[in-house]
Each structure stands twice: as C-alpha cells, then as structure tokens.
C-alpha positions as CSV (number, residue, x, y, z in Angstrom):
1,M,-13.9,-21.6,-7.5
2,S,-10.5,-22.2,-9.1
3,S,-7.2,-22.9,-7.2
4,W,-4.7,-20.3,-6.1
5,N,-3.2,-18.2,-8.9
6,R,0.2,-19.6,-9.8
7,P,2.0,-16.5,-11.1
8,M,1.1,-14.6,-7.9
9,F,2.0,-17.5,-5.7
10,V,5.4,-17.9,-7.4
11,F,6.0,-14.2,-7.1
12,A,5.3,-14.3,-3.4
13,C,7.7,-17.1,-2.9
14,A,10.4,-15.3,-4.9
15,C,9.9,-12.2,-2.8
16,A,10.3,-14.3,0.3
17,V,13.7,-15.5,-1.0
18,L,14.6,-11.9,-1.8
19,A,13.7,-10.9,1.8
20,V,16.2,-13.4,3.1
21,V,18.9,-12.1,0.7
22,A,18.2,-8.5,1.7
23,T,18.3,-9.4,5.4
24,A,21.7,-11.0,4.8
25,G,22.7,-7.8,3.0
26,L,21.8,-5.7,6.0
27,L,24.0,-7.9,8.2
28,I,27.1,-8.0,5.9
29,D,26.9,-4.8,3.9
30,D,27.3,-1.6,6.0
31,R,26.8,0.9,3.1
32,V,24.3,3.7,3.7
33,L,22.3,5.3,1.0
34,G,20.0,8.3,1.6
35,G,20.5,8.1,5.3
36,A,19.3,4.4,5.5
37,P,21.1,1.0,5.2
38,I,21.4,0.3,1.5
39,W,19.6,-3.1,1.7
40,A,16.6,-1.7,3.7
41,K,14.6,-0.7,0.6
42,P,14.9,-4.2,-1.1
43,L,13.8,-5.8,2.2
44,K,10.8,-3.6,2.6
45,F,9.7,-4.1,-1.0
46,A,10.3,-7.8,-0.8
47,I,8.1,-8.1,2.3
48,S,5.4,-6.0,0.6
49,G,5.7,-8.3,-2.4
50,V,5.1,-11.4,-0.3
51,V,2.0,-9.9,1.2
52,Y,0.6,-8.6,-2.1
53,G,1.4,-11.8,-4.1
54,A,0.0,-14.2,-1.4
55,T,-3.2,-12.2,-1.0
56,W,-4.0,-11.8,-4.7
57,S,-3.0,-15.4,-5.4
58,W,-5.9,-16.4,-3.1
59,L,-8.3,-13.7,-4.3
60,C,-7.8,-14.7,-7.9
61,G,-8.9,-18.1,-6.9
62,L,-12.3,-16.6,-5.9
63,I,-12.9,-15.1,-9.4
64,D,-15.4,-17.2,-11.2
65,R,-15.4,-15.4,-14.6
66,R,-13.0,-14.4,-17.4
67,E,-10.3,-16.9,-16.4
68,R,-8.1,-16.0,-19.4
69,V,-8.2,-12.3,-18.5
70,V,-7.3,-13.1,-14.9
71,R,-4.4,-15.3,-16.0
72,R,-3.0,-12.6,-18.4
73,V,-3.5,-9.7,-16.1
74,S,-1.8,-11.5,-13.2
75,A,1.1,-12.5,-15.4
76,V,1.6,-8.8,-16.5
77,I,1.4,-7.6,-12.9
78,V,3.9,-10.2,-11.7
79,G,6.3,-9.4,-14.6
80,L,6.3,-5.7,-14.0
81,L,6.6,-6.0,-10.2
82,S,9.5,-8.4,-10.8
83,L,11.1,-5.9,-13.1
84,E,10.8,-3.2,-10.4
85,L,12.5,-5.4,-7.9
86,V,15.3,-6.2,-10.4
87,V,15.9,-2.4,-10.8
88,I,15.8,-1.8,-7.1
89,V,18.3,-4.6,-6.3
90,G,20.5,-3.6,-9.3
91,Q,20.7,0.0,-8.1
92,V,21.7,-1.2,-4.7
93,L,24.5,-3.3,-6.2
94,R,25.6,-0.1,-8.0
95,G,25.3,2.0,-4.9
96,R,22.7,4.2,-6.6
97,R,19.3,5.5,-5.7
98,S,16.4,3.8,-7.6
99,H,13.6,6.3,-6.9
100,F,13.6,10.0,-8.0
101,N,17.0,9.6,-9.5
102,L,17.7,11.6,-12.6
103,E,21.5,12.0,-12.1
104,T,22.5,10.2,-15.3
105,P,20.6,9.1,-18.5
106,F,20.7,5.5,-17.3
107,D,19.4,6.3,-13.9
108,T,16.6,8.4,-15.5
109,V,15.6,5.5,-17.8
110,L,15.4,3.1,-14.9
111,Y,13.3,5.4,-12.9
112,Q,10.9,6.0,-15.8
113,I,10.6,2.2,-16.3
114,M,9.6,1.9,-12.7
115,A,7.1,4.7,-12.9
116,A,5.5,3.3,-16.0
117,S,5.5,-0.2,-14.5
118,I,3.7,0.7,-11.3
119,A,1.0,2.6,-13.3
120,V,0.3,-0.5,-15.3
121,V,0.3,-2.6,-12.1
122,W,-2.3,-0.2,-10.6
123,C,-4.5,-0.6,-13.7
124,G,-4.1,-4.4,-13.6
125,T,-5.0,-4.5,-9.9
126,L,-8.1,-2.4,-10.7
127,V,-9.2,-5.0,-13.3
128,L,-8.7,-7.9,-10.8
129,T,-10.6,-5.9,-8.1
130,V,-13.6,-5.4,-10.4
131,L,-13.6,-9.1,-11.3
132,V,-13.4,-10.5,-7.8
133,F,-16.0,-8.1,-6.6
134,R,-18.4,-9.2,-9.3
135,S,-17.8,-12.9,-8.6
136,D,-20.3,-15.0,-6.7
137,I,-18.9,-14.9,-3.2
138,Q,-21.6,-16.4,-1.0
139,D,-20.2,-14.8,2.2
140,R,-21.5,-11.2,2.0
141,P,-19.2,-9.8,4.7
142,L,-16.2,-11.4,2.8
143,R,-17.4,-9.9,-0.5
144,L,-17.6,-6.5,1.2
145,A,-14.2,-6.9,2.8
146,V,-12.6,-7.8,-0.5
147,G,-14.2,-5.1,-2.5
148,L,-13.8,-2.2,0.0
149,G,-10.3,-3.3,1.0
150,A,-9.1,-3.5,-2.6
151,V,-10.5,-0.1,-3.4
152,I,-8.7,1.5,-0.4
153,S,-5.5,-0.3,-1.4
154,L,-5.7,1.2,-4.9
155,V,-6.1,4.7,-3.3
156,G,-3.1,3.9,-1.1
157,I,-1.0,2.9,-4.1
158,G,-2.1,6.1,-5.8
159,V,-0.8,8.1,-2.9
160,G,2.7,7.1,-4.1
161,A,2.2,9.4,-7.1
162,L,2.3,12.4,-4.7
163,M,5.9,11.6,-4.1
164,T,6.9,12.2,-7.7
165,I,5.8,15.8,-7.7
166,P,9.0,18.1,-7.9
167,T,9.7,19.9,-4.7
168,G,10.2,23.7,-4.4
169,D,14.0,23.3,-4.2
170,Q,14.0,21.1,-7.3
171,I,11.9,23.5,-9.3
172,A,14.1,26.4,-8.2
173,A,17.3,24.5,-9.3
174,A,15.8,23.7,-12.7
175,N,14.8,27.4,-13.2
176,A,18.3,28.4,-12.3
177,G,19.6,26.2,-15.2
178,Q,20.9,23.4,-13.0
179,G,18.4,20.8,-14.4
180,F,16.6,18.1,-12.5
181,H,18.9,15.6,-10.7
182,S,16.0,14.4,-8.6
183,M,12.3,14.6,-9.2
184,G,10.1,14.1,-6.2
185,A,10.8,13.2,-2.6
186,H,9.4,11.2,0.3
187,T,9.7,13.9,3.0
188,V,7.7,17.1,3.3
189,G,9.2,20.0,5.3
190,A,12.7,18.4,5.6
191,P,15.2,16.9,3.1
192,D,15.2,13.2,2.3
193,G,17.8,11.2,4.0
194,G,17.4,12.8,7.4
195,P,16.8,11.1,10.8
196,G,14.2,8.4,10.5
197,L,12.6,5.4,12.3
198,P,14.8,2.3,12.4
199,L,14.6,0.1,9.3
200,L,11.4,1.8,8.1
201,G,13.3,5.1,7.5
202,W,10.2,7.2,8.0
203,S,11.2,10.8,8.8
204,T,11.2,11.9,12.4
205,T,11.9,15.6,11.4
206,G,9.2,16.2,8.8
207,G,6.2,14.7,7.2
208,D,6.6,11.5,5.2
209,L,4.3,10.4,2.4
210,R,5.6,6.9,2.6
211,I,3.5,6.4,5.7
212,P,0.0,6.8,4.1
213,H,1.3,5.1,1.0
214,F,2.3,2.0,3.1
215,V,-0.8,2.0,5.3
216,G,-3.2,2.5,2.3
217,M,-1.5,0.0,0.1
218,H,-2.0,-2.8,2.7
219,A,-5.6,-1.8,3.5
220,L,-6.8,-5.0,1.7
221,Q,-5.0,-7.2,4.1
222,A,-6.1,-5.2,7.1
223,V,-9.8,-5.3,6.2
224,L,-9.6,-9.0,5.4
225,L,-8.1,-9.6,8.8
226,W,-10.9,-7.6,10.4
227,H,-13.4,-9.8,8.5
228,A,-11.6,-12.9,9.8
229,L,-11.9,-11.7,13.4
230,L,-15.6,-10.9,12.9
231,A,-16.1,-14.4,11.4
232,R,-15.2,-15.8,14.8
233,T,-17.9,-14.0,16.6
234,R,-21.6,-15.0,17.0
235,W,-22.9,-11.9,15.3
236,P,-25.3,-12.6,12.4
237,E,-24.2,-11.9,8.8
238,P,-26.0,-8.5,8.6
239,V,-24.2,-7.2,11.6
240,R,-20.9,-8.4,10.4
241,S,-21.5,-6.8,7.0
242,R,-22.2,-3.5,8.8
243,L,-19.0,-3.8,10.9
244,V,-16.9,-4.6,7.8
245,R,-18.2,-1.3,6.3
246,I,-17.4,0.6,9.4
247,G,-13.9,-0.9,9.6
248,A,-13.3,0.0,5.9
249,A,-14.6,3.6,6.6
250,G,-12.2,3.8,9.6
251,F,-9.2,2.7,7.6
252,T,-10.1,5.3,4.9
253,G,-10.3,7.9,7.6
254,L,-6.9,6.8,8.9
255,L,-5.4,7.0,5.4
256,A,-6.7,10.6,4.9
257,L,-5.5,11.6,8.4
258,L,-1.9,10.3,7.7
259,T,-1.8,12.0,4.3
260,W,-3.0,15.3,5.9
261,Q,-0.4,15.0,8.6
262,A,2.4,14.2,6.2
263,Y,1.5,17.2,3.9
264,R,1.7,19.5,6.9
265,G,5.4,18.5,7.3
266,Q,4.6,16.8,10.6
267,P,6.4,13.6,11.7
268,L,4.4,10.6,12.7
269,T,6.2,10.5,16.0
270,D,5.3,14.2,16.9
271,P,1.6,14.8,16.2
272,D,0.2,18.2,17.1
273,G,-3.1,19.0,18.8
274,W,-5.1,19.1,15.6
275,T,-3.8,15.7,14.5
276,L,-4.6,14.2,17.9
277,L,-8.0,15.8,17.9
278,A,-8.8,14.4,14.4
279,F,-7.6,11.0,15.5
280,G,-9.7,11.1,18.6
281,A,-12.8,12.1,16.6
282,L,-12.1,9.2,14.2
283,V,-11.8,6.7,17.0
284,A,-14.9,8.1,18.7
285,G,-16.9,7.9,15.5
286,L,-15.9,4.3,14.9
287,V,-16.8,3.3,18.5
288,F,-20.2,5.0,18.2
289,A,-20.9,3.4,14.8
290,G,-19.8,0.0,16.0
291,N,-21.9,0.2,19.1
292,R,-25.0,1.1,17.0
293,A,-24.3,-1.7,14.6
294,T,-24.0,-4.4,17.2
295,R,-27.1,-3.2,19.1
296,Q,-29.3,-3.0,16.1
297,P,-31.6,-6.0,15.7
298,A,-30.3,-8.3,12.9
299,D,-33.6,-8.2,11.1
300,S,-33.9,-4.4,11.2
301,P,-34.5,-2.5,7.9
302,L,-31.2,-0.7,8.3
303,L,-29.1,-3.8,8.5
304,A,-31.1,-5.6,5.9
305,T,-30.3,-2.8,3.5
306,V,-26.6,-2.8,4.4
307,S,-26.2,-6.5,3.9
308,R,-27.6,-6.5,0.4
C-alpha cells in the first residue's frame, strides 16, 4: 500500500485554514445573504472539504493499482474543488450569491463554472471509488464499508443536481419575459432565505434538499465509522461483513427518506405521521436484520455467502 495521497491531504489542510478564516468572518462580518450569515456557506464548505480531503487522502493510499491514474484524478478533483471554494469566497467578498445566481453575465459564468466543476468531481470520485474497491484490501468488512459508503456518497452528491431544477415561479417569470435571474433552489414549498436552523440554514418552514445532499454526501465517513465501531467487537469477520451491509442499507434508506420528506415540502423539524411511520419502519427493519445477523452462526451458509 502507498502513503496518503498528497494533493488530497494538502486540500484538507487548506480547507482547515479556510474554516478558521470563515469562523473569523462570522464573528467580525455581520452581513446577511439569503437569510443566513454571509460567511456561513464558506464555513460549511470548508468543513466538508476537510472531511472529504482527509478521507480520500487515506483511501487513495489503499489503492494498489494504476498509481498514475490515481495521482492525476486526485489532482483534478483537488483543483476543481479549490476553484469552487475560490468562487464561493469571492462571491462572499462581493456580497453576491454563488449558487443559482444568474443576475449578471459574470454571476452566470461563475455559477456555470461551479456546476461543471462538481460534475467532473463526481466522475473523478467514481473513478477512485472503482479503483479502491478493486484493490486488495484484506479486511473484507473494510472493503465493503469503503465500496458501499463511497457509492452512497456518490448518490448523495448527485442529489445536489435536484436543486438546480428551475422552480415553478422561476419558470413562470421566464415565460412572462422576465428571464431567469435564479435557476434552482434549496427549499421546496417555501422561498429560499426564510427561517432556518442556526448556522446550517436548513429551512424550518419548508422542505430542504440540502439535508439529504449533506447526509448522503458524507455517507462514506458514516459507514467507515460504523466499520470502526464493529472492529472493536468480538464478532467474527462474516458477522461484521453482514452488519456493514445492514448499516449501509440503513443509511441508504435514511437518504431516501430525507429526500422524500424534502420533496413534500416538509421541514426536518416538523415531520408528519407518514414520515415518522417510515422512519420507525426503517429503524425496526435495521434492528431485526441486525439481530438476525448477530445470532446467525459465523459458519452458516448465509454469512459465508455475504462475506465473499
């Protein structure tokens, strides 16, 4: 196995510095943009960048093939993510929105650059996911955690594309000859910029697609943490493999549930009976599956098949 991936590690460190700068911005800059402190978005993206960069710096070290491809793909990903952060911070300094902003030709170009960048980053992450999953990782539960977590994360990143779809009001304005000044929105059933959770900004009056986007995007870290907890138990490898699969399935169900809730225009903080029923069914299913997995003999045909 090779060492940690340098570009990803440097990116994580740079994002940590940006997080400090953004935190200082929150303390000394009282400007508000879109109903939230103007430096909240750089802080959230910087923290996310630290997590993403540190995780993939380590995972790239597990890849035992196509070293040149890994080096080039990781460099492209880091370059494009850095460009996105430059645009976000630059727009903050200008007092302008970075996402969905088509108010001026310059704002439009910046938004299009960000959209194209994240599409390439998604493809690059997919390449790294395939390479790390095909690598010779002796710990089978870890191999499952890496592969399944990375796939769920790719789905979570893809949920972000749902926010770029024009809203009904935006389409109506364009049909009326007013053009597109914004394209897409975070919130469903309420305007962007309304009341939201502190710092996170997630809407408390409507559905918010940023929630499943965030949860899904960091599924890789969650499943790896689940694997780390299982590694501290005395369960044999086949049982832990089964539990990793169950954990990944549960996280996938949670991602689907949060997306469904957001699309119904329902705030995370005010779930209705159907949402609570679906969540309860998900938890019950996980408890049942987990109980079966831990009670099944380690040498049973079922677990032997799962661990392969």
